[in-house]
C-alpha positions as CSV (number, residue, x, y, z in Angstrom):
1,M,-19.9,-8.2,-5.6
2,V,-19.7,-11.4,-3.4
3,Y,-17.6,-11.3,-0.3
4,Q,-16.2,-14.8,0.2
5,T,-13.2,-16.7,1.5
6,I,-11.7,-19.0,-1.2
7,N,-8.5,-20.8,-0.1
8,P,-6.0,-20.0,-3.0
9,A,-3.9,-22.9,-2.0
10,T,-6.7,-25.4,-2.8
11,G,-9.4,-23.4,-4.7
12,E,-11.9,-24.4,-2.0
13,R,-14.7,-22.0,-1.1
14,I,-14.7,-21.7,2.6
15,K,-17.4,-19.2,3.5
16,T,-19.6,-16.5,1.9
17,Y,-20.7,-13.3,3.7
18,T,-23.8,-11.2,3.2
19,A,-23.3,-7.8,1.7
20,I,-24.5,-4.8,3.7
21,S,-28.0,-3.6,3.0
22,D,-28.7,0.0,2.0
23,Q,-30.5,0.5,5.3
24,D,-27.6,-0.9,7.4
25,L,-25.1,1.2,5.4
26,E,-27.1,4.4,6.2
27,A,-27.1,3.4,9.8
28,A,-23.3,2.8,9.7
29,I,-22.7,6.3,8.2
30,A,-25.1,7.9,10.7
31,N,-23.4,6.2,13.6
32,A,-19.9,7.1,12.4
33,H,-20.9,10.7,11.9
34,H,-22.6,10.9,15.3
35,T,-19.6,9.4,17.1
36,F,-17.3,11.8,15.4
37,E,-19.4,14.8,16.2
38,T,-20.2,14.0,19.8
39,D,-17.4,11.9,21.1
40,W,-14.2,10.8,19.2
41,R,-13.0,14.2,18.0
42,Y,-13.2,15.6,21.6
43,R,-11.4,12.8,23.3
44,S,-7.9,13.6,24.6
45,I,-4.9,12.5,22.6
46,A,-3.9,10.3,25.6
47,E,-7.3,8.6,25.5
48,R,-7.2,7.9,21.8
49,A,-3.6,6.7,22.1
50,R,-4.6,4.3,24.8
51,I,-7.2,2.7,22.5
52,I,-4.9,2.5,19.5
53,S,-2.0,1.1,21.5
54,S,-4.3,-1.5,22.9
55,A,-5.3,-2.5,19.4
56,A,-1.6,-2.9,18.6
57,A,-1.2,-5.1,21.7
58,I,-4.1,-7.3,20.7
59,L,-2.5,-7.8,17.2
60,R,0.7,-8.9,18.8
61,N,-1.0,-11.1,21.4
62,K,-3.1,-12.8,18.7
63,S,-0.4,-12.8,16.1
64,E,-0.9,-16.5,15.1
65,E,-4.7,-16.0,14.7
66,Y,-4.3,-12.9,12.6
67,A,-1.5,-14.4,10.5
68,H,-3.7,-17.5,9.8
69,Y,-6.4,-15.3,8.2
70,L,-3.9,-13.9,5.7
71,T,-2.6,-17.3,4.8
72,L,-6.1,-18.8,4.4
73,E,-7.6,-16.0,2.4
74,M,-4.8,-14.7,0.1
75,G,-2.1,-17.4,0.3
76,K,0.5,-15.3,2.0
77,L,3.5,-17.4,3.3
78,I,3.1,-17.8,7.0
79,N,6.3,-16.1,8.0
80,E,5.4,-13.1,5.8
81,A,1.9,-13.1,7.3
82,R,3.5,-12.9,10.8
83,A,5.7,-10.0,9.5
84,E,2.6,-8.2,8.2
85,V,0.9,-8.5,11.6
86,S,4.0,-7.1,13.4
87,L,4.4,-4.2,10.9
88,S,0.7,-3.3,11.3
89,A,1.0,-3.2,15.1
90,D,4.2,-1.1,14.8
91,I,2.2,1.4,12.6
92,L,-0.6,1.7,15.2
93,D,1.9,2.2,18.0
94,Y,3.9,4.7,16.0
95,Y,0.9,7.1,15.6
96,A,-0.2,6.5,19.2
97,Q,3.2,7.7,20.3
98,K,3.8,10.5,17.7
99,T,0.4,12.2,17.5
100,E,0.8,14.5,20.5
101,N,3.8,16.1,18.9
102,Y,2.2,16.2,15.4
103,L,-0.8,18.0,16.9
104,K,1.1,20.7,18.7
105,P,0.0,24.1,17.4
106,K,2.7,25.6,15.1
107,M,3.7,29.2,15.7
108,L,4.1,31.1,12.4
109,T,7.1,33.2,13.4
110,E,6.9,35.5,10.4
111,S,3.6,36.8,11.7
112,P,3.4,37.3,15.5
113,G,0.2,35.9,16.9
114,A,-0.4,33.5,14.1
115,E,-0.9,29.8,15.0
116,L,-1.6,26.7,12.9
117,H,-3.9,24.2,14.6
118,I,-4.4,20.6,13.3
119,E,-8.0,19.4,13.6
120,P,-9.8,16.3,12.2
121,L,-12.1,16.5,9.1
122,G,-14.8,14.0,10.0
123,V,-15.8,10.6,8.6
124,L,-13.5,9.1,6.0
125,L,-14.0,6.3,3.6
126,G,-11.1,3.8,3.0
127,I,-11.1,1.4,0.1
128,E,-8.3,-1.2,0.5
129,P,-7.0,-4.2,-1.5
130,W,-6.3,-7.8,-0.7
131,N,-2.5,-8.1,-1.0
132,F,-1.7,-6.7,2.4
133,P,-5.1,-6.9,4.3
134,Y,-3.8,-5.5,7.6
135,Y,-0.9,-3.2,6.6
136,Q,-2.9,-1.3,4.0
137,V,-5.6,-0.6,6.6
138,A,-3.2,0.2,9.5
139,R,-1.5,2.9,7.5
140,V,-4.9,4.7,7.1
141,A,-6.4,3.8,10.5
142,G,-3.4,4.6,12.6
143,P,-3.0,8.3,11.7
144,Q,-6.7,9.1,10.9
145,L,-8.1,7.6,14.1
146,M,-5.4,9.2,16.2
147,V,-6.1,12.7,14.7
148,G,-9.8,12.2,15.6
149,N,-11.4,11.2,12.3
150,A,-13.8,8.3,12.1
151,L,-13.3,5.6,9.4
152,L,-15.6,3.5,7.2
153,L,-13.5,0.7,5.6
154,K,-14.5,-1.2,2.5
155,H,-12.1,-4.1,2.0
156,A,-11.5,-6.4,-0.9
157,E,-14.2,-9.0,-1.4
158,N,-11.7,-12.0,-1.2
159,V,-10.5,-11.2,2.4
160,P,-13.6,-10.8,4.5
161,Q,-12.3,-12.7,7.5
162,S,-9.2,-10.5,7.6
163,A,-11.4,-7.5,7.3
164,L,-13.7,-8.5,10.2
165,A,-10.7,-9.5,12.3
166,F,-9.1,-6.0,11.9
167,A,-12.4,-4.4,12.8
168,R,-12.6,-6.4,16.0
169,L,-9.3,-5.0,17.1
170,F,-10.7,-1.6,17.8
171,A,-13.9,-2.9,19.4
172,E,-11.8,-5.1,21.7
173,A,-9.5,-2.1,22.4
174,G,-12.4,0.0,23.7
175,A,-13.1,2.3,20.7
176,P,-16.7,3.5,20.8
177,S,-19.1,2.2,18.1
178,G,-18.7,4.2,14.9
179,V,-15.0,5.0,15.2
180,Y,-14.0,2.1,12.9
181,T,-16.7,0.4,10.8
182,N,-16.2,-2.4,8.3
183,I,-18.7,-2.4,5.4
184,F,-19.2,-5.2,2.9
185,A,-20.4,-2.8,0.3
186,S,-21.0,-2.9,-3.5
187,V,-19.4,-0.6,-6.0
188,Q,-22.8,1.1,-6.4
189,Q,-23.1,1.6,-2.7
190,I,-19.6,3.0,-2.4
191,G,-20.5,5.7,-5.0
192,K,-23.4,6.7,-2.8
193,V,-21.2,6.8,0.2
194,I,-18.8,9.2,-1.5
195,D,-21.7,11.4,-2.5
196,D,-22.9,11.6,1.1
197,P,-22.1,15.0,2.7
198,R,-21.2,13.3,6.0
199,I,-18.2,11.7,4.3
200,R,-15.3,14.2,4.2
201,G,-12.5,12.3,2.3
202,V,-11.7,9.1,0.5
203,T,-8.5,7.1,0.4
204,L,-7.9,4.1,-1.9
205,T,-5.2,1.6,-2.7
206,G,-6.1,-0.3,-5.9
207,S,-6.1,-0.3,-9.7
208,E,-5.8,2.7,-12.0
209,R,-9.4,2.2,-13.1
210,A,-10.7,2.2,-9.6
211,G,-8.6,5.1,-8.6
212,A,-9.7,7.2,-11.5
213,A,-13.4,6.5,-10.8
214,I,-13.0,7.3,-7.1
215,A,-11.0,10.5,-7.7
216,E,-13.6,11.6,-10.3
217,R,-16.5,11.0,-7.9
218,A,-14.7,12.6,-4.9
219,G,-13.8,15.6,-7.1
220,R,-17.4,16.1,-8.1
221,N,-18.3,16.3,-4.5
222,L,-15.3,18.6,-3.6
223,K,-13.8,16.0,-1.4
224,K,-10.1,15.2,-1.0
225,S,-8.8,11.8,-2.1
226,V,-5.5,10.0,-1.6
227,L,-4.7,7.3,-4.2
228,E,-2.1,4.6,-4.4
229,M,-2.5,2.7,-7.6
230,G,0.4,0.3,-7.9
231,G,3.6,0.5,-9.8
232,S,6.1,-1.1,-12.1
233,D,9.2,-0.4,-10.0
234,P,12.7,-0.6,-11.7
235,L,15.6,-2.2,-10.0
236,I,18.8,-0.8,-11.6
237,V,22.1,-2.8,-11.2
238,L,25.1,-0.7,-11.9
239,E,28.5,-2.1,-13.0
240,D,30.0,-1.9,-9.5
241,A,27.1,-3.4,-7.5
242,P,28.1,-6.4,-5.4
243,L,26.8,-9.3,-7.4
244,E,25.6,-11.9,-4.8
245,A,24.0,-9.4,-2.4
246,T,22.3,-7.6,-5.2
247,L,20.9,-10.9,-6.6
248,D,19.5,-11.8,-3.2
249,S,17.9,-8.4,-3.0
250,A,16.5,-8.7,-6.5
251,L,14.9,-12.1,-5.6
252,L,13.3,-10.7,-2.5
253,G,12.2,-7.5,-4.2
254,R,10.5,-9.4,-7.0
255,M,9.1,-12.4,-5.0
256,F,8.1,-11.0,-1.7
257,N,4.4,-11.7,-1.1
258,N,4.6,-14.0,-4.1
259,G,5.2,-11.0,-6.3
260,Q,1.9,-9.4,-5.3
261,C,3.3,-6.1,-4.0
262,C,2.8,-2.6,-5.3
263,V,6.5,-1.8,-4.7
264,G,7.8,-5.1,-6.0
265,S,10.9,-4.9,-8.2
266,K,9.0,-5.7,-11.3
267,R,11.6,-4.6,-13.9
268,I,15.2,-5.5,-13.4
269,I,17.7,-3.4,-15.4
270,V,21.3,-4.5,-15.6
271,I,24.1,-2.4,-17.2
272,G,26.4,-4.3,-19.5
273,K,25.7,-7.5,-21.6
274,K,28.4,-9.6,-19.9
275,R,27.3,-8.6,-16.4
276,G,23.7,-9.0,-17.5
277,K,24.2,-12.6,-18.6
278,I,25.8,-13.4,-15.2
279,F,23.1,-11.7,-13.3
280,L,20.4,-13.4,-15.3
281,E,21.9,-16.8,-14.6
282,G,22.1,-16.1,-10.9
283,L,18.4,-14.9,-10.9
284,I,17.3,-18.1,-12.7
285,Q,19.1,-20.2,-10.1
286,R,17.5,-18.4,-7.2
287,M,14.0,-18.6,-8.8
288,A,14.5,-22.3,-9.5
289,S,15.2,-22.9,-5.9
290,L,11.7,-21.8,-4.8
291,R,9.3,-24.6,-3.9
292,A,5.5,-24.4,-4.2
293,G,3.5,-25.8,-1.3
294,D,1.1,-25.1,1.6
295,P,1.6,-21.4,2.5
296,G,1.0,-22.4,6.1
297,D,4.1,-24.5,6.1
298,P,7.2,-22.5,7.1
299,S,9.3,-24.5,4.7
300,T,7.3,-23.4,1.6
301,T,9.0,-20.7,-0.4
302,L,6.4,-20.2,-3.2
303,G,2.8,-19.6,-2.4
304,P,-0.3,-19.4,-4.6
305,L,-1.6,-16.3,-6.2
306,A,-4.5,-14.7,-4.3
307,S,-7.2,-15.7,-6.8
308,E,-7.8,-17.5,-10.0
309,K,-8.5,-14.2,-11.6
310,T,-5.0,-12.9,-10.7
311,L,-3.4,-16.1,-12.0
312,N,-5.3,-15.9,-15.3
313,T,-4.4,-12.2,-15.8
314,L,-0.7,-13.1,-15.4
315,L,-1.0,-16.0,-17.8
316,S,-2.6,-13.7,-20.4
317,Q,0.2,-11.1,-19.9
318,I,2.8,-13.8,-20.4
319,E,1.2,-14.9,-23.6
320,L,1.0,-11.2,-24.8
321,A,4.7,-10.8,-24.1
322,R,5.5,-13.9,-26.1
323,R,3.2,-12.8,-29.0
324,D,5.0,-9.5,-29.2
325,G,8.5,-10.9,-29.3
326,G,9.3,-11.4,-25.6
327,Q,11.3,-14.4,-24.6
328,I,10.0,-16.5,-21.7
329,I,13.4,-17.8,-20.5
330,F,12.2,-19.3,-17.3
331,G,8.8,-20.5,-16.0
332,G,5.7,-19.1,-17.6
333,K,3.2,-21.9,-16.8
334,R,0.6,-22.7,-14.2
335,I,1.9,-25.3,-11.8
336,C,0.0,-28.6,-12.0
337,R,-1.4,-28.8,-8.5
338,P,-4.6,-27.7,-6.7
339,G,-4.8,-24.0,-6.1
340,F,-3.7,-20.9,-8.0
341,Y,0.1,-21.5,-8.4
342,L,2.3,-20.0,-11.1
343,E,5.9,-20.9,-11.9
344,P,8.4,-18.1,-11.1
345,T,8.8,-16.5,-14.5
346,I,11.4,-14.3,-16.2
347,I,10.7,-12.5,-19.5
348,T,13.5,-10.9,-21.6
349,D,13.6,-9.0,-25.0
350,I,10.7,-6.8,-24.1
351,S,10.6,-4.0,-26.7
352,K,8.8,-0.7,-26.4
353,N,6.2,-2.2,-28.8
354,N,5.5,-5.2,-26.5
355,A,2.0,-5.0,-25.0
356,I,3.4,-5.6,-21.5
357,H,6.1,-2.9,-21.7
358,A,3.8,-0.4,-19.9
359,Q,1.9,-2.9,-17.8
360,E,2.2,-3.9,-14.2
361,L,3.1,-7.6,-13.6
362,F,1.4,-8.3,-10.3
363,G,2.8,-11.7,-9.4
364,P,6.0,-13.8,-9.6
365,V,7.0,-12.5,-13.0
366,A,10.1,-10.5,-13.6
367,A,10.8,-8.4,-16.7
368,F,14.5,-8.4,-17.4
369,H,16.3,-5.6,-19.3
370,L,19.8,-4.9,-20.4
371,A,21.2,-1.4,-20.7
372,E,24.4,-0.2,-22.3
373,N,25.1,2.6,-19.9
374,E,23.7,4.6,-17.0
375,T,21.7,7.0,-19.3
376,E,19.9,4.1,-21.0
377,A,19.2,2.5,-17.7
378,V,17.5,5.7,-16.4
379,Q,15.5,6.0,-19.6
380,L,14.3,2.5,-19.2
381,A,13.5,3.0,-15.5
382,N,11.4,6.1,-16.4
383,A,9.7,4.5,-19.4
384,T,6.6,3.6,-17.5
385,P,3.2,5.3,-16.8
386,F,3.9,4.4,-13.1
387,G,6.1,6.2,-10.6
388,L,5.8,4.5,-7.2
389,G,9.3,3.2,-6.1
390,A,12.7,2.4,-7.5
391,S,15.9,0.7,-6.4
392,I,19.5,1.4,-7.4
393,F,22.4,-0.9,-6.6
394,T,25.9,0.4,-6.7
395,G,29.2,0.5,-4.8
396,D,29.3,4.3,-5.2
397,I,26.7,5.9,-2.9
398,A,27.4,9.4,-4.4
399,R,26.6,8.0,-7.9
400,G,23.5,6.3,-6.5
401,R,22.3,9.7,-5.2
402,R,22.9,11.4,-8.5
403,I,20.9,8.7,-10.4
404,A,18.1,8.7,-7.7
405,A,17.6,12.4,-8.5
406,R,16.9,11.4,-12.2
407,I,14.3,8.7,-11.4
408,D,10.6,9.7,-11.8
409,S,9.1,8.1,-8.7
410,G,7.9,8.9,-5.2
411,M,10.5,6.7,-3.5
412,V,14.0,5.6,-4.4
413,F,16.1,3.1,-2.3
414,I,19.8,2.7,-2.8
415,N,21.2,-0.8,-2.3
416,Q,17.9,-2.2,-1.0
417,P,14.7,-3.1,-2.7
418,V,11.8,-0.8,-1.7
419,W,10.5,-1.5,1.8
420,T,8.1,0.2,4.2
421,A,8.0,1.3,7.8
422,A,5.8,3.6,9.9
423,E,8.3,6.4,9.8
424,L,8.9,6.4,6.0
425,P,6.5,8.3,3.8
426,F,4.9,6.0,1.2
427,G,3.4,7.1,-2.2
428,G,4.0,7.8,-5.8
429,I,3.6,10.1,-8.8
430,K,2.2,9.7,-12.4
431,N,-0.3,6.8,-12.6
432,S,0.8,5.5,-9.2
433,G,-1.4,8.1,-7.6
434,F,-1.0,11.1,-5.4
435,G,-0.8,11.9,-1.7
436,R,1.3,10.1,1.0
437,E,0.7,7.6,3.7
438,L,2.8,6.9,6.8
439,S,5.2,9.2,8.7
440,E,4.0,12.8,9.5
441,L,3.1,13.3,5.8
442,G,0.5,10.6,6.0
443,F,-0.8,12.0,9.2
444,G,-1.5,15.4,7.5
445,E,-3.5,14.2,4.5
446,F,-7.0,14.4,6.1
447,V,-6.8,17.3,8.5
448,N,-7.9,20.9,8.8
449,E,-4.9,23.1,9.2
450,K,-6.7,25.9,10.9
451,L,-5.1,29.3,11.2
452,I,-5.8,31.1,14.4
453,N,-4.5,34.7,14.4
454,I,-4.4,36.4,17.8
455,A,-4.1,40.2,18.2
456,P,-4.2,42.1,21.4
457,P,-7.2,44.3,22.3
458,G,-7.2,47.6,20.5
459,S,-5.2,46.4,17.5
460,P,-5.9,47.9,14.0
461,P,-8.4,45.9,11.9
462,W,-5.6,44.4,9.8
463,G,-1.9,44.5,9.3
464,A,1.0,44.3,11.7
465,F,0.7,44.9,15.4
466,T,2.8,44.8,18.5
467,I,2.4,42.1,21.1
468,G,3.3,43.8,24.5
């Protein structure tokens, strides 16, 4: 595994980084464990909050620098890069502000004297992907550092500068050494980290294959894991949905981050042939308006894919779709320019027997489906091994709620494509994984919910008692 920056807009290799040695990895684990056991877990909430809030402030103050790394390493459009920096700072601030309330002991009123106390577990391992190099990390670091855990973070090998920049945040903010440690580790080394008894939990955002391997190894070591493994989100357009606004949302839902988004609207399902034809024409027009260019230029509306591997995977999927009867009605080819650019693409006539029917399309490729009625639309929406997010567009909110209850996913948005914020729980079901990040649910994934039961002196050895 080689950690290197390759500019996806040009294909140029910028810099290569040395992977961590086994000796340095052991030192990193030992340091994190020592810091947790002797320092970080015992700091006041106010002291931890001061450091995490300071990290958020640094992100905002150096927004252009941090956005530049995202554009350089994975080709994110500069305005979207700025938005990711802002969102990541918001998440850190959210947990700095909310943790005191989240950590308050909870009285179990059905049993007088019983209290539930929230305590940290220890050192955690985070394994994060390249598509949102800061946001994915912030939604782990924010809650887990604030609760008092320490974090080792293994980032994707194609965003090393972004990884190092995020690690600098906490050092600059005054966090003691070992609270947050970036490790350029190999797959084999990560397996050994999970085996280490000083590591108390693992969280991953990545592929199904990686998630299954991590969960298996964590399970063998009796350690909790939280997994987010992508999705193939449906966007359902009902007969009464406002056409132009829904088309705008569908374009954003499919093309945000150049389509490299776990909760991207990857499958668009329109009820009715006539309406479907109109909707498809509108979607083609909007995709045709996108212009490839330098992702650092604010006028660019189509950036590159993050790597040549990602580009080639999508080209192979497009060919599979065509082989099995799918119609490539728009796009489908590599753009003839330096870098890893793909034409915005729409595929129709995807049968259940098509190889891509159950696959995730991670890029600017939309699968377009027609449904005769609401029942068929729901069946199409649920006909996937994934279950991360979904969108329903309708003029009837009550109907939207009824359909949302029938969708097999962790999140459903009515009249918006799926989006994210610090206060909204994020996560899925089925092959999209398990566990939640963000909000209070994310805060509670890696904690010890300790029962403390208090009885007055002279109480019976068990059973009910009276508190005078």
